[in-house]
C-alpha positions as CSV (number, residue, x, y, z in Angstrom):
1,M,86.7,114.4,128.9
2,T,84.9,112.6,126.0
3,P,84.4,108.9,126.9
4,Y,86.4,106.5,124.8
5,R,86.5,102.7,124.2
6,A,89.5,100.4,124.2
7,V,90.3,96.7,123.9
8,I,93.0,95.0,125.9
9,G,94.3,91.4,125.9
10,L,95.9,89.0,128.3
11,A,98.8,86.8,127.1
12,G,101.2,84.4,128.8
13,H,102.1,80.8,129.6
14,V,99.4,78.2,130.1
15,D,98.0,77.9,133.6
16,H,99.4,81.2,134.8
17,G,95.9,82.4,135.7
18,K,94.8,84.6,132.9
19,T,91.2,83.5,132.9
20,L,90.8,83.9,136.7
21,L,92.5,87.3,136.4
22,I,89.9,88.4,133.9
23,K,87.1,87.3,136.2
24,A,88.7,89.2,139.1
25,L,89.0,92.3,136.9
26,T,85.6,92.2,135.1
27,G,83.4,89.7,137.0
28,I,83.0,87.7,133.8
29,T,84.2,84.1,133.2
30,T,85.5,83.9,129.6
31,A,86.2,80.1,129.7
32,R,83.6,77.9,128.0
33,A,82.4,74.8,129.9
34,H,84.7,72.3,128.1
35,E,87.7,74.7,128.7
36,Q,86.8,74.9,132.4
37,A,86.7,71.1,132.6
38,I,90.2,70.7,131.2
39,G,91.6,73.9,132.9
40,M,93.0,75.3,129.6
41,T,91.8,78.1,127.3
42,Q,91.7,76.9,123.7
43,D,90.1,79.8,121.8
44,L,89.5,83.5,122.3
45,G,87.4,84.6,125.3
46,F,85.8,88.0,125.7
47,A,84.8,90.2,128.6
48,H,84.6,93.9,129.5
49,F,84.5,96.4,132.3
50,D,83.9,100.1,133.0
51,D,87.0,101.9,134.2
52,G,85.0,104.1,136.6
53,Q,85.3,107.2,134.3
54,G,82.7,106.2,131.8
55,N,85.0,104.4,129.5
56,T,84.3,100.8,128.4
57,I,87.3,98.5,128.2
58,G,87.0,95.3,126.3
59,V,89.1,92.3,127.4
60,I,90.3,89.4,125.2
61,D,91.6,86.2,126.8
62,V,94.0,84.4,124.5
63,P,95.2,80.8,124.7
64,G,98.5,80.2,126.4
65,H,99.3,76.7,125.2
66,E,101.6,76.4,122.2
67,R,99.1,74.2,120.4
68,Y,96.7,77.2,120.2
69,I,99.3,79.8,119.2
70,R,97.4,80.6,116.0
71,N,94.2,81.4,118.0
72,M,96.3,83.5,120.3
73,V,97.6,85.6,117.5
74,A,94.1,86.2,116.2
75,G,93.3,88.1,119.3
76,L,96.4,90.4,119.2
77,W,96.0,92.4,116.0
78,S,93.6,95.1,117.3
79,L,94.7,95.6,120.9
80,D,95.5,98.9,122.6
81,L,97.3,97.2,125.5
82,V,98.5,93.7,126.4
83,L,98.9,92.3,129.9
84,L,101.7,89.8,129.9
85,V,100.7,87.5,132.7
86,I,103.5,85.6,134.6
87,A,102.8,83.3,137.6
88,A,105.0,84.3,140.6
89,D,105.7,80.7,141.5
90,E,106.9,79.6,138.0
91,G,108.3,82.8,136.6
92,W,109.5,83.2,133.0
93,M,108.5,80.2,130.9
94,P,109.2,79.3,127.2
95,M,105.7,80.4,126.0
96,T,106.2,83.7,127.9
97,G,109.0,84.5,125.5
98,D,107.1,83.3,122.5
99,H,104.1,85.5,123.4
100,L,106.3,88.5,123.9
101,R,108.0,88.1,120.5
102,L,104.5,87.7,118.9
103,L,103.3,90.9,120.7
104,N,106.2,92.8,119.1
105,A,105.7,91.2,115.7
106,M,102.0,92.2,115.7
107,G,102.8,95.8,116.7
108,V,101.0,95.9,120.0
109,P,101.6,99.5,121.2
110,R,101.5,99.1,125.0
111,L,102.7,96.4,127.4
112,L,101.9,95.9,131.1
113,V,103.6,93.0,133.0
114,C,101.2,91.4,135.5
115,I,102.7,89.0,138.0
116,N,99.9,86.8,139.2
117,K,99.7,84.4,142.2
118,C,101.8,86.7,144.3
119,D,100.3,85.0,147.4
120,L,102.4,81.9,146.6
121,V,105.8,83.5,147.1
122,T,107.5,85.6,149.8
123,P,107.9,89.4,149.4
124,D,111.7,89.0,148.9
125,E,111.1,86.4,146.1
126,L,108.5,88.7,144.5
127,A,111.0,91.6,144.5
128,L,113.7,89.6,142.9
129,L,111.2,88.3,140.3
130,E,110.0,91.8,139.4
131,E,113.6,92.9,138.9
132,S,114.5,90.0,136.7
133,L,111.4,90.2,134.6
134,L,111.9,94.0,134.0
135,E,115.4,93.3,132.7
136,R,114.3,90.3,130.5
137,V,111.3,92.2,128.9
138,M,113.6,95.2,128.2
139,D,116.2,92.9,126.6
140,E,113.8,91.0,124.4
141,S,111.4,93.8,123.4
142,G,113.2,97.1,123.9
143,M,110.1,98.3,126.0
144,V,110.2,99.5,129.6
145,P,107.0,98.1,131.0
146,D,105.1,98.8,134.2
147,I,104.9,95.8,136.5
148,V,102.0,95.1,138.8
149,S,101.9,92.1,141.2
150,V,98.4,90.7,142.1
151,S,96.6,87.6,143.2
152,A,93.5,86.9,141.2
153,K,92.5,84.2,143.7
154,T,92.6,86.5,146.8
155,G,91.9,89.8,145.0
156,A,95.2,91.3,146.4
157,N,96.3,94.5,144.6
158,M,93.6,94.2,141.9
159,A,92.8,97.9,142.4
160,A,96.4,98.7,141.6
161,L,96.1,96.7,138.4
162,H,92.9,98.5,137.5
163,T,94.7,101.9,138.0
164,A,97.7,100.8,136.0
165,I,95.5,99.8,133.0
166,V,93.7,103.2,133.1
167,R,97.0,105.0,133.3
168,Q,98.4,103.1,130.2
169,L,95.3,104.0,128.2
170,A,95.3,107.7,129.3
171,D,96.5,109.0,125.9
172,L,93.8,107.2,123.9
173,P,91.3,110.1,123.8
174,A,93.7,112.2,121.8
175,S,93.6,109.7,118.9
176,H,90.0,108.6,119.4
177,A,88.3,111.1,117.1
178,A,90.8,110.4,114.2
179,R,90.3,106.6,114.5
180,E,86.5,106.9,114.4
181,Q,86.7,109.1,111.3
182,S,88.7,106.5,109.4
183,A,87.1,103.8,107.2
184,P,85.7,101.0,109.4
185,R,87.9,97.9,109.8
186,L,86.9,94.7,111.5
187,Y,88.5,91.3,111.2
188,V,86.0,88.5,111.9
189,D,86.9,86.1,114.8
190,R,83.6,84.3,115.2
191,V,80.6,83.6,113.0
192,F,77.2,82.1,114.1
193,T,73.5,82.1,113.3
194,A,71.0,83.7,115.7
195,N,67.3,83.2,115.6
196,G,65.5,86.3,114.1
197,T,68.8,87.9,113.1
198,G,70.5,85.4,110.7
199,T,74.2,85.5,110.2
200,V,76.2,87.3,113.0
201,L,79.9,88.0,113.0
202,T,81.9,89.3,115.9
203,G,85.3,91.0,116.0
204,T,87.1,94.1,117.3
205,L,86.2,97.3,115.4
206,Q,89.7,98.7,115.3
207,Q,88.8,102.0,113.5
208,G,85.9,103.8,112.0
209,S,82.3,103.5,113.0
210,L,79.3,101.3,112.1
211,R,75.6,102.1,111.8
212,V,72.6,99.9,111.3
213,G,71.7,100.1,107.6
214,D,75.3,100.7,106.5
215,K,76.3,99.1,103.2
216,L,79.9,97.9,103.5
217,R,82.1,95.3,101.9
218,L,83.2,91.8,103.0
219,Y,86.6,90.5,101.9
220,P,88.1,88.4,100.4
221,A,84.8,87.9,98.5
222,D,84.6,91.7,97.8
223,R,80.9,91.6,98.1
224,E,78.5,94.2,99.4
225,V,76.8,93.5,102.7
226,Q,74.4,95.5,104.8
227,V,74.4,95.9,108.6
228,R,71.1,94.6,110.0
229,S,71.8,94.9,113.7
230,L,74.6,95.9,116.1
231,Q,75.5,94.8,119.6
232,A,78.3,96.1,121.8
233,Y,79.0,94.4,125.1
234,H,75.6,92.7,125.1
235,Q,73.7,96.0,124.4
236,S,71.8,96.6,121.1
237,V,72.9,99.9,119.5
238,D,72.2,101.8,116.3
239,E,75.7,103.1,116.0
240,I,79.1,102.3,117.5
241,G,82.6,103.6,117.0
242,A,86.1,102.2,117.5
243,V,87.8,100.7,119.4
244,C,85.2,98.2,120.5
245,R,84.1,94.5,120.6
246,V,81.0,94.3,118.3
247,A,78.5,91.7,117.0
248,V,77.2,92.6,113.6
249,G,74.1,91.0,112.1
250,L,74.1,90.9,108.3
251,K,71.2,90.9,105.9
252,K,70.9,88.0,103.4
253,V,74.4,86.7,103.9
254,P,74.6,82.9,104.3
255,H,76.5,81.7,107.3
256,K,78.9,79.6,105.2
257,E,80.1,82.6,103.3
258,V,81.8,84.2,106.3
259,A,84.7,82.8,108.3
260,R,87.3,83.8,110.8
261,G,89.9,85.9,109.1
262,H,87.5,87.7,106.7
263,C,87.5,91.4,106.9
264,F,84.6,93.8,107.1
265,T,85.2,97.4,105.8
266,S,84.0,100.0,103.5
267,A,84.7,100.5,99.8
268,A,87.1,103.3,100.8
269,G,88.9,101.0,103.3
270,Q,91.6,100.1,100.8
271,C,91.4,96.4,101.8
272,E,92.8,94.1,99.2
273,A,92.2,90.3,98.7
274,A,95.7,89.1,97.6
275,T,97.4,85.8,97.0
276,H,100.8,87.5,96.9
277,L,102.3,89.9,99.4
278,I,105.6,91.6,99.8
279,V,106.6,92.2,103.4
280,R,109.4,94.0,105.1
281,L,110.9,91.9,107.9
282,N,111.6,93.3,111.3
283,E,114.8,92.6,113.2
284,I,113.0,89.8,115.1
285,G,113.6,86.2,113.9
286,G,116.2,83.8,112.5
287,S,118.3,83.9,109.4
288,I,116.5,84.8,106.2
289,R,118.7,82.5,104.2
290,E,117.6,79.5,106.3
291,Q,114.0,80.1,105.3
292,R,114.4,80.4,101.5
293,N,111.4,79.3,99.5
294,R,109.9,77.1,102.2
295,E,106.4,76.7,103.7
296,V,105.6,78.8,106.7
297,E,102.6,79.8,108.7
298,V,101.4,83.4,108.6
299,A,99.1,85.2,111.1
300,L,97.6,88.6,110.2
301,G,94.4,90.2,111.5
302,S,92.4,87.3,112.8
303,W,93.5,85.1,109.9
304,H,96.2,82.4,109.9
305,G,97.2,79.8,107.4
306,R,100.1,78.5,105.3
307,A,102.2,80.4,102.7
308,R,105.3,80.0,100.7
309,F,108.1,82.3,102.0
310,V,110.5,83.6,99.3
311,P,113.2,86.1,100.5
312,I,114.3,88.8,98.1
313,K,118.0,88.9,97.7
314,D,120.0,91.7,99.4
315,T,117.0,93.2,101.0
316,R,114.8,93.0,104.2
317,L,111.9,92.1,101.8
318,A,110.2,88.7,101.3
319,R,107.4,87.5,99.2
320,L,104.5,85.5,100.7
321,I,102.5,83.4,98.3
322,F,99.1,82.0,99.5
323,T,96.8,79.4,97.9
324,R,93.8,81.6,98.2
325,P,93.2,85.4,98.6
326,I,93.8,86.9,102.0
327,P,92.3,90.2,103.1
328,C,95.0,92.7,104.0
329,F,96.2,96.3,104.2
330,F,99.3,98.2,103.5
331,G,101.5,98.6,106.6
332,Q,99.7,95.8,108.4
333,P,101.8,93.8,110.9
334,L,101.9,90.1,110.6
335,A,103.8,87.1,112.2
336,I,105.6,84.4,110.3
337,I,105.7,81.2,112.3
338,R,107.7,78.1,111.7
339,H,105.3,75.5,110.2
340,G,104.3,72.9,112.8
341,S,105.7,74.8,115.8
342,S,105.1,77.9,117.9
343,E,108.5,79.5,116.9
344,L,108.3,83.0,115.5
345,L,110.6,83.3,112.5
346,H,109.9,86.9,111.6
347,G,107.7,89.8,112.4
348,A,106.9,91.9,109.3
349,R,104.9,94.7,107.8
350,I,103.0,94.5,104.5
351,V,104.5,96.9,102.0
352,W,102.8,95.6,98.8
353,C,99.6,93.7,98.1
354,G,99.3,91.7,94.9
355,D,101.5,90.0,92.4
356,I,103.7,92.0,89.9
357,H,105.2,91.1,86.6
358,P,108.8,89.8,86.9
359,A,110.0,92.5,84.6
360,R,108.8,95.2,87.0
361,R,109.9,93.6,90.3
362,K,113.3,95.3,90.3
363,T,111.8,98.7,90.1
364,L,109.3,97.9,92.8
365,H,111.9,96.5,95.1
366,A,114.0,99.7,94.7
367,L,110.9,101.8,95.6
368,L,110.2,99.6,98.6
369,G,113.7,99.9,99.8
370,E,113.2,103.7,100.1
371,L,110.2,103.4,102.4
372,P,110.4,105.2,105.7
373,D,110.8,103.1,108.9
374,E,107.4,104.3,110.1
375,L,104.6,103.4,107.7
376,E,101.6,104.7,109.6
377,H,101.5,108.0,107.8
378,Y,102.9,106.9,104.5
379,N,100.5,106.9,101.6
380,P,100.9,103.7,99.5
381,A,99.5,105.5,96.5
382,T,103.0,107.1,96.3
383,L,104.3,103.6,95.4
384,Q,101.7,103.2,92.7
385,L,102.7,106.6,91.3
386,G,106.4,105.7,91.3
387,L,105.8,102.3,89.7
388,N,103.1,103.0,87.1
389,G,103.5,106.7,86.5
390,Y,99.9,107.4,87.4
391,V,97.4,107.1,90.3
392,L,93.9,108.1,91.1
393,A,93.8,111.7,92.4
394,S,91.4,110.6,95.1
395,R,94.2,108.6,96.8
396,F,95.9,111.8,97.9
397,D,94.6,114.5,100.3
398,Q,97.2,116.9,99.0
399,Q,98.6,116.8,95.4
400,P,102.2,115.6,95.4
401,E,105.0,117.4,93.5
402,Q,106.0,116.7,89.9
403,V,102.6,115.5,88.8
404,T,100.0,116.7,86.2
405,P,96.3,116.3,86.9
406,L,94.4,114.7,84.1
407,G,90.7,114.0,84.8
408,E,90.5,111.8,87.8
409,W,94.2,110.9,87.6
410,L,97.5,112.3,88.7
411,L,100.3,111.6,86.2
412,N,104.1,111.8,86.8
413,N,105.4,114.6,84.6
414,H,108.3,112.5,83.2
415,W,106.1,109.5,82.6
416,L,103.4,111.7,80.9
417,A,105.9,113.2,78.4
418,Q,107.3,109.7,77.6
419,S,103.9,108.1,77.2
420,R,102.6,110.9,74.9
421,D,105.6,110.4,72.6
422,Q,105.2,106.7,72.6
423,L,101.5,107.0,71.6
424,L,102.0,109.5,68.9
425,T,104.9,107.5,67.4
426,T,102.9,104.3,67.4
427,L,99.8,105.8,65.9
428,A,101.8,107.4,63.1
429,S,102.7,104.0,61.8
430,E,99.6,102.0,62.8
431,P,96.0,103.1,63.8
432,L,95.0,101.3,67.0
433,S,92.1,101.2,69.4
434,A,92.4,102.4,73.0
435,A,92.2,98.8,74.2
436,E,95.1,97.8,71.9
437,L,97.2,100.7,73.0
438,A,96.5,100.0,76.7
439,T,97.6,96.3,76.2
440,R,100.7,97.2,74.1
441,F,102.1,99.7,76.7
442,G,100.7,98.2,79.9
443,I,98.7,101.3,80.8
444,A,95.3,101.0,82.5
445,L,92.5,101.5,80.0
446,P,91.0,104.5,81.8
447,V,94.3,106.3,81.8
448,T,94.8,105.4,78.1
449,H,91.5,107.0,77.4
450,A,92.5,110.1,79.3
451,L,95.8,110.4,77.4
452,L,94.1,110.0,74.1
453,Q,91.5,112.6,74.9
454,Q,94.3,115.0,75.8
455,L,96.1,114.4,72.5
456,K,92.7,114.8,70.7
457,S,92.1,118.1,72.4
458,E,95.4,119.3,71.0
459,Q,94.2,118.2,67.5
460,L,97.0,115.7,67.2
461,I,94.8,112.6,66.8
462,R,91.3,111.6,65.9
463,L,89.1,108.4,66.3
464,H,88.1,106.8,63.0
465,H,86.3,103.5,62.7
466,D,87.2,102.7,66.4
467,K,90.9,103.3,65.7
468,W,93.0,106.3,66.8
469,Q,95.1,107.9,64.1
470,P,97.0,111.1,63.5
471,G,95.0,114.1,62.3
472,N,92.5,116.7,63.4
473,G,89.4,115.9,61.5
474,E,86.0,114.6,62.7
475,S,86.4,112.2,65.7
476,E,83.9,109.5,66.2
477,D,83.9,109.7,69.9
478,D,82.4,113.2,69.6
479,L,79.2,111.6,68.5
480,G,76.4,111.2,71.0
481,E,75.6,107.9,72.6
482,E,72.6,107.4,70.3
483,A,74.6,108.2,67.2
484,Q,77.4,105.8,68.2
485,L,74.9,103.0,68.8
486,V,73.3,103.5,65.4
487,L,76.7,103.7,63.7
488,K,77.7,100.4,65.4
489,V,74.5,98.7,64.3
490,V,75.0,99.7,60.7
491,R,78.7,98.6,60.7
492,D,77.7,95.2,62.2
493,Q,75.4,94.7,59.2
494,G,78.3,94.7,56.8
495,K,77.5,94.3,53.1
496,E,73.9,93.6,53.8
497,G,73.5,97.2,54.8
498,Y,71.0,98.5,57.2
499,E,67.4,99.2,56.3
500,P,65.3,101.0,59.0
501,G,62.4,98.8,60.1
502,K,64.0,95.7,58.6
503,L,65.2,94.0,61.7
504,G,62.7,95.0,64.4
505,P,60.2,97.6,65.4
506,G,61.7,101.0,64.4
507,G,64.8,99.1,63.3
508,V,66.4,99.4,66.8
509,A,66.1,96.2,68.8
510,L,68.8,94.6,66.9
511,D,71.4,93.5,69.4
512,P,70.6,93.3,73.1
513,F,74.3,93.2,73.9
514,I,74.5,96.8,72.5
515,T,71.3,98.2,73.8
516,R,71.4,96.8,77.3
517,K,74.5,99.0,78.0
518,L,72.5,102.1,77.4
519,P,70.3,104.0,79.9
520,A,66.6,103.2,79.6
521,A,65.9,106.8,78.6
522,L,68.4,106.5,75.7
523,Q,66.8,103.3,74.4
524,Q,63.4,104.8,74.6
525,G,64.7,107.9,72.7
526,L,65.7,105.7,69.8
527,Q,62.3,104.0,69.7
528,Q,60.5,107.3,69.3
529,K,59.1,107.9,65.9
530,G,61.6,109.5,63.5
531,A,64.5,109.5,66.0
532,L,66.4,106.6,64.3
533,Q,65.9,108.1,60.8
534,K,67.2,111.4,62.1
535,Q,70.3,109.8,63.5
536,L,70.9,107.9,60.2
537,R,70.5,111.1,58.1
538,N,72.9,113.0,60.4
539,L,75.5,110.3,60.2
540,A,75.2,110.3,56.4
541,R,75.6,114.1,56.4
542,L,78.8,113.8,58.5
543,K,80.0,111.1,56.0
544,Y,80.1,108.3,58.5
545,L,77.4,106.5,56.5
546,V,76.5,106.3,52.9
547,Q,72.8,106.2,51.9
548,L,71.9,103.9,49.0
549,D,68.5,103.8,47.4
550,G,65.9,102.0,49.4
551,P,67.0,103.5,51.7
552,I,69.9,101.3,52.6
553,Y,72.7,102.6,54.8
554,Y,76.3,101.5,54.5
555,D,79.3,102.2,56.5
556,A,81.3,104.9,54.6
557,E,84.6,103.1,54.9
558,L,83.1,99.8,53.6
559,Y,81.4,101.7,50.7
560,N,84.8,103.3,49.8
561,Q,86.6,99.9,49.9
562,M,84.0,98.4,47.6
563,V,84.3,101.4,45.2
564,A,88.0,101.0,45.1
565,A,87.7,97.3,44.5
566,V,85.3,97.9,41.5
567,L,87.6,100.5,40.0
568,A,90.9,98.6,40.6
569,G,92.6,97.8,37.3
570,Q,90.1,99.9,35.3
571,Q,90.9,102.9,33.0
572,V,88.7,106.0,32.4
573,G,86.3,105.1,29.6
574,D,86.2,101.3,30.4
575,L,82.8,99.6,30.6
576,I,81.8,97.4,33.5
577,D,78.7,95.1,33.3
578,M,76.4,94.2,36.2
579,A,77.8,90.7,36.4
580,S,81.3,92.1,37.1
581,F,79.8,94.5,39.7
582,K,78.2,91.6,41.5
583,E,81.3,89.3,41.4
584,I,83.7,92.0,42.6
585,T,81.5,93.3,45.4
586,G,79.9,90.0,46.4
587,L,76.5,91.7,46.4
588,S,73.2,90.2,45.3
589,R,71.2,92.0,42.6
590,K,69.0,93.5,45.4
591,Y,72.0,95.4,46.8
592,A,74.2,95.7,43.6
593,I,71.7,97.9,41.8
594,P,71.4,100.5,44.6
595,F,75.2,100.4,45.0
596,C,75.7,101.2,41.3
597,L,73.2,104.0,41.5
598,R,75.2,105.5,44.4
599,M,78.4,105.3,42.4
600,E,76.6,107.1,39.5
601,M,75.5,109.8,42.0
602,D,79.1,110.2,43.3
603,G,80.4,110.6,39.7
604,W,82.5,107.4,39.5
605,V,80.5,105.9,36.6
606,R,77.7,106.6,34.1
607,R,75.1,104.2,33.0
608,E,75.0,103.2,29.4
609,E,72.1,100.7,28.9
610,N,73.0,97.7,31.0
611,E,76.7,98.7,31.6
612,R,78.5,101.5,33.5
613,R,81.3,103.5,32.0
614,V,84.2,104.6,34.2
615,L,84.3,108.4,34.5
616,R,87.2,108.9,37.0
617,L,89.6,107.0,39.2
618,P,90.5,107.7,42.8
619,A,94.0,109.2,43.2
620,T,94.0,109.7,47.0
621,Q,92.0,108.6,50.0
622,D,90.3,112.0,50.1
623,E,88.8,111.5,46.7
624,M,87.1,108.4,47.9
625,E,84.8,110.5,50.2
626,P,81.2,110.2,48.8
627,A,79.5,113.3,47.6
């Protein structure tokens, strides 16, 4: 059988012997010096042991005192098994119940009840306690746990506990390969600086694998980080897979930029840093109505902090609003705790990450109400498709029904038909850019571009002067990158026109904001001798530009507007003097004369000494096109 790794935890009331039990099980003392001095675990402790079959089992010791309940929850999120430790001489205590409810809320999959200090009671008392504990755990959690009685102090029955743990984890190898193939996911529970290594974070690698040199992402900062070193159970490794306690050294990441609760994953890990969550409440907890719009504490992953709790009327849903972004995942369990106490108000699962416009909330709430009870295999991209009408095709392994692929997107068929009609109707009355259309209809800009390209391919629209309009003529987006750059440069010059060589070597280095967006090879191509002039002549041939004497290049639409302004109110045969030309167009003599010469070449006017006689007037926009 292929070796596997697992992580288990010990929970239970303070002073019920969890730390001593871990030492008896692993030989490792997890309590720090100051914790040993006061006899109380305050923060997470870590140990491990080999199960005798080549499998490494990590062990997390969580605090039992209610003052450290938040630290306790930080250790629960990634566990394969929890030992609920109960002292034989004290039995069930208030924190025992609190811990059990938290275990359920955080979705711990396996539970083993361990009665410790069995040497302090008689066999009959122990038998009665086992019976009562089994009944109570079943009533409060719905689980039927195994129960093992031991004495960590004397070592009695520790072999039976070891066997029970191995038996509980026996089904892990079946899911082990699938978990390792998933995107890595690690919530940080400790951060420190090590000499020669720099910033080191520790946590439980719940899924996926890590390799030295991997470039991953750290949330909520959403910044790229690189793995410099890896340790697992005090051994340096080049690669490690889930589920395992790991220490990760990071390259060039300041210690202050990482904290408990941050999440370490890959770009494909679908982690989101959100200030707003919508959660679906479990059956655990008090009345939702009592908690309306009040401050609570939330524990998810290894993070905990405050949030505003806003129930959604007539549903099992609630909004959680945080003051800063929290790294989270769809379907992730969390615990909602009464502020200032250890009382669990609700267990919940995240069903939506991020805020949403109030006008769309009703639709989203209806979609969330249709979610299945089990979220593990539900693809949240289905929600995006239902809400927006589109989603990235890469979010699905298999294409769902009633969708149309369009580039890298999948579009709902009904939404696609409706959106096409809206775009065509709008453009028929008002030419608009892609960005303006995206804003008006609330469609992501890349999807808007894809829709416009589909309509253009059907010869229903074309791009003219950065605006989409009905028609099937030349479309500016068919020009190459170099041509589009040159066209923008000319248009930006306005009535001054563009003269090659006027504004820089080769007439190219005009606007760093434009050129820096181009690949270096493209910039170099425009700098080559004759390349710019070739693009200008080609744009003039395609009637995007008009060449005046000089040569001076004008945007064709600007030229036509100026011609129309000059001829406005004129009759065929009228004379126009140069002063009128300059006044109407706003051009200096340097540009007014080449402009008049171009109008003569296009047949609008004829020169008679120092004046121009009008030969024809534009009747339609088509007649405005220069010769």
